[in-house]
C-alpha positions in Angstrom: 56.8 192.1 126.9 59.8 189.9 126.4 60.4 188.1 123.1 60.0 184.3 123.8 62.6 183.4 121.2 65.4 185.4 122.9 66.8 184.3 126.3 66.5 187.0 129.1 70.3 187.4 129.2 70.5 188.0 125.5 72.7 185.0 124.8 71.9 182.7 121.9 71.3 179.2 123.2 73.7 176.5 122.0 72.5 174.5 119.0 71.8 170.9 120.0 71.1 167.8 117.9 67.7 166.3 118.3 65.4 163.7 117.0 63.6 166.0 114.6 63.0 164.7 111.1 65.8 165.3 108.6 69.6 165.0 108.9 71.2 167.0 111.7 74.7 165.7 110.9 76.0 164.0 107.8 78.9 161.7 108.7 81.6 161.8 106.0 81.7 158.6 104.0 84.4 156.2 105.1 85.4 153.2 107.1 85.0 153.5 110.9 85.2 151.5 114.1 82.2 152.3 116.2 82.6 152.4 120.0 80.3 152.7 123.0 81.0 153.6 126.6 78.1 151.4 127.9 80.6 148.7 129.1 84.3 148.0 129.2 83.8 145.8 126.1 83.1 148.7 123.9 83.8 147.9 120.2 80.7 147.3 118.0 81.3 144.1 116.0 79.5 141.4 114.1 79.3 137.7 115.0 80.6 135.2 112.4 77.9 132.6 113.1 74.2 132.7 112.8 71.9 133.9 110.1 71.6 136.8 110.0 74.8 137.7 111.9 74.1 139.5 115.2 75.8 142.8 116.0 77.4 142.8 119.5 80.0 144.4 121.7 83.6 143.0 121.5 87.1 143.8 122.6 89.4 146.0 120.5 90.6 144.2 117.3 91.4 144.9 113.7 89.2 142.2 112.1 86.9 143.3 109.2 83.8 142.3 111.1 84.6 145.2 113.5 84.9 147.8 110.8 81.9 149.6 109.3 81.6 151.6 106.0 79.2 154.6 106.5 77.6 156.2 103.5 74.9 158.8 103.3 71.9 158.4 101.0 70.6 161.9 100.4 67.4 160.7 98.7 66.4 159.0 101.9 68.1 161.4 104.3 69.7 158.4 106.0 73.0 156.9 106.7 73.6 153.3 105.6 76.1 151.3 107.6 77.8 148.3 105.9 80.0 145.7 107.6 83.5 145.3 106.0 83.3 141.5 106.3 80.0 141.5 104.4 80.3 144.6 102.3 76.8 144.2 100.6 74.9 143.8 103.8 73.9 146.7 106.0 73.1 147.2 109.7 69.5 147.1 110.7 67.6 147.2 113.9 64.9 144.6 114.3 63.6 145.8 117.7 64.7 147.5 120.9 67.5 144.9 121.6 68.3 143.1 118.4 70.6 144.5 115.7 71.7 142.4 112.7 73.7 142.7 109.5 71.8 141.5 106.3 70.8 142.6 102.9 67.8 144.8 103.4 65.9 147.1 101.1 65.8 150.8 102.1 62.3 151.7 103.2 61.5 155.4 103.0 59.1 156.7 105.6 58.2 160.3 105.1 
């Protein structure tokens, strides 16, 4: 009988990141530009109008609204992403298509 945890060829499978609870990767704290390859306009930025400001895709630039400070909160096992133009406001997802920057409390969901 073959052991189900070992592949037939004896090779150990490559470790892959997944959506399991808990942090898989902890990003080093620092200031980042965040990019996507979804479109040719690929820099994640923040609008200057509206309340709360909307996160959108923008062309490459060096403006503070296109820079993000990423921290890790071990007590919540979560990264918090702050915008450099509004350093006390963090990124949050309202639903499947709306992402904003605003002061939000951290809500822990075990």
